[in-house]
Phi, psi and omega in degrees: 000321181294319181297320179297312182298317179296317180296317179296320180298320178292325178293336178289342178053044178253212182296325182296324180298316179294316180297317187291333176295321179284339184230051184303314184296320180297315179298315179300314181298313185286337173291320178293315178298324180292341175297329177270325176212116187298338178297340179300333179292338178293338178295330180299335179249023187276349181062030178276137177259131175238121179057033179086358183254140174267087178277335189246052178240038179289154177246094180278150179286167177296327178294317180294320178296321178294319179295320177300313180299313179292327175296322177295318178298315179297323179296321177297316182292320185277322188255309189283317182294313174299328176297318178297315179301315180296319178296320177296315181297317179295321177296315178299319180296319181294321177297313178299316181301315184281341175280336181273000000 
């Protein structure tokens, strides 16, 4: 999903394309990080200054921001909820095992 969002942003030829040309390494690193967690892309537009440089002042489109939000929601449904279910089942099994 992260690769698609970055690709579509570059195709729009807007402010993000100009910014990404100046910060290629930053875009590459955060695209890879976003492969694990899509929320990493929100850092690109956080306006944080590091050592006096604005590495994170990208202007993502509303469509990209929406895709990041829905990707995060999908991530919760696919990854986090099943993990909670597994942990609850394991906890229940441990309680039953020790009670018997």
